[in-house]
N, C-alpha and C positions, 0 to 999 in steps of 0.2 A: 669486286667493285669495278666501277668505270675506270678505264685507263686513259680517258681523254677528257678535256674540259675541266681538269682539276687545277687548283693553285697549290703548288708544291714547294715547300722550303727545304733546302738540302744544306746541312752544315758540312763544312769541308768540301764544298762543291766546286773549288777552283782547280782541282786536279785529281788524279787517281780514280778510285771507285766513285767518289762523289760526282765527278765531272762525267764519267761514263754514264751514270744514272741520269744526270741532267740531259745529256745528249739524247738518250733513249726516250725519255718522257717529253722532252721539248719536240722531238720529231713526231711524236704521237698526238700533238696538239694540246699540250698542257702549258699553263703559265708556270714558269720556273723562277724561283728566288734562290740564288746561290749565296752562300755565306762563307767568309774566310777571313783570316787575319790580315792578309796582304792585298792592298788595293790593286797593285800592278797585276797580280796574278788573277784576281777577279776579272779585271778588264780584258786580259788576254783570254780567259775562259768565255767571256761574253761574246767574243768574235766567232766562237764556234757554236753558238746557240741561237735559236730563234725564240722570240716571245719570252725573253729572259731579262731579269734585272739582278743586281748584286746589292747586298747589305754587308758592309764591312764591319767586322767586330770579332772579338775573341770570346767565345761562349764559355770558356773556362773562368772568365772574369764576371762576377755578379753584376757589376754596373753595366757591362756591355750586354749581358743577357736581358737586363731590364730595358735597356735602350732599344734592343732589337725587337723585343716583344711589343714595345709601345709603337714602333714603326709598322709592324705587321697589323697590329690592331687598328691603327689609324689609316693606313694607306693600302692595306690588302685584306679587307674584311672577309673575303671569300676564301681565305686560307683554309684548306681542308685536309692537307697531308703534310706531316713533318717527317723528315728522314734524318735521324740522329746518326750522322756518319763521322763527324769530326773525331779524331783520336790522337792519342800520344803513345809512343812505345819506345822503350830503351832496352838495349842489352844491359843486363843487370847481374853482375857476378856476386852471388850471395856469400862466396867465400872470401871476398876482398873487403876488409873492414875499411878501406880508404876510398871506396868507390861510390860513396853517397847513395847507398842502396835505398835508404828511407826517403831521400829527397826525390829520387826518380819515381819510386812507388807513389809518393804523394802526388806528383804531377799526373801520373797515369790514372790514379783513382779519381782525382778531381776532374780531369777531362773526360775520361771514359765512362764515369759512373755518376758522380755527384752532380756535375753540371747537366747531365742528361735528365736526371730526376727533376732538377729544379726547372730547366727549360720546358720540359714536358708539362710540369704542374702550372707554369705560367701561361702556356698556350692552350691548355685544356679548355678554359671557358670559351675561347673562340672556336676551337674544333667542335665543341658540343653543340654549337649553334647551327652547324651545317647539317644538310640532309644526308650526307655520307662523308665519313672522315676516317683517316687512318694515321697511326703512329708506326713508324718503321725504325726499329733499333738495329744498328749494324753491330753484331758481336763478332764471333770469330770461331774457326775450328778449335782454337785454343781453349774454349770454354770446357772441352771434354778432357783435356790432358795438358798439363803444364810441362815445361822442360827447363833445363839449366840455363838457357840462353835468354829467355823471356819470362822468368817466373812471376814477376810482379805485374807485367802486362797481362799474362794469362789470368791472373787473379782478378784484375780489374774487369776483364771481360766476362769472367765467371760471375762476378757480382752483377754486372749489367744483365746477364742471362737470368739470374734469379729474380731481379727487379722486373724484367720484362714478363716473366711468367706471372708474377703477382699482379702486375698491371692488367694483363689479359684476363685473369680471373676476376679482377675488380669490375671490369666492364663487360663480363660475359653475357649479361642480360641486356646490354645496350646494343640493339641491332644496327645502330648508325655509326658506331665507332669500332674499328677493328685494330688490333695490335699484332704487328708482324715482327718476327725476328729473322734477320738475314745473316747467315753464317758463311762468310767467305773462307776458303782455304788460303794458301799462299797465293798472292796475286802480284803480277809484275807491274809494280808502280814505283814512283820515286820514294814513297813512304816506306816501302819494304826492301829497298835496295841494299841496305846494310845487313840484311838477314837472308840473302839469297833470292831476292824477289825476281831476279831474272829468269829463275826456273819456274815461276808461278804462272797461273792462268792469266789471260788478258782481263782487264777490268770490264770490257764489254760483255764478257760472259756473265759476270755478276749482275750487271744491269738487265741482261736478257732474262735471267732467272727471276729477278724480282718482278719484272713486268708480267711474266706468265703467272707468278704467284698471286699478284693483285687481281688479274683477270679471273683466277679460279677461287679467290678467297682462301688461299692456302696460306695460313698464318705462320707455319714453320717453313723457312726457306733455306735449306742447306744447298750448298753450291760445290760442284767438283767433288774432291775427296771427302768433303764433309758428309756427303750423302751416305757413304758406306758406314760411317760412325753413327750418324743420326738414325739409320735404319735399325741399328742394334739398340741404341740407348733410349730413343723416344718411346717406343712401346712400353718399356719398363717404367720409365719416369711418369708416364701418364697414368699408370696404375697405382702410383703412390697417392694416398689420400691427400686432397688439397681443397 
């Protein structure tokens, strides 16, 4: 699809991967709408972007989702790309009965999965009016294998992965709407600092890969180490009846 002249909404766009994507697509001549919970961080991010505005709100909250969708419909009728990037992650020790594992899992599932389904459903009528549109769901290398440090986060991203495949199949015959899945590995961001993010790839590498994928209409977008796993897994799963 075209990588310039779009109106792009990016959740979690004030820092990390979301901000890197905003910078990449802003520089390419797109109108950028970044979203986040904290107004101060959004304003700081805007100083690093051209042709961008911010909509403050917490997409994990239903009332905020409705407010944001209404603003997009009324003030940004040309919206044609949404990038579902906002996420929640917790170190979650399943052996510790006092660590509130279910509460952490609930927040991860709500933010990384349920809210994405609802926000996408709410914006679909607007996207389907456009001549060319895309939905980008940011999942993770963790969809392929969980671990003892982030078991419930991995599960929430695996759920998002399954939903994304189903969404892509649903609109497979609509040549105006494409569904992409972006699979970052460990990325050096504030979000991942607590799990060794300093050893990860730069967020700009994720943004670059997504940009190339949109140019090529490459709907599966593995990045970095995820490419090795994806090369093994994807040919097998694509042969499963669906």
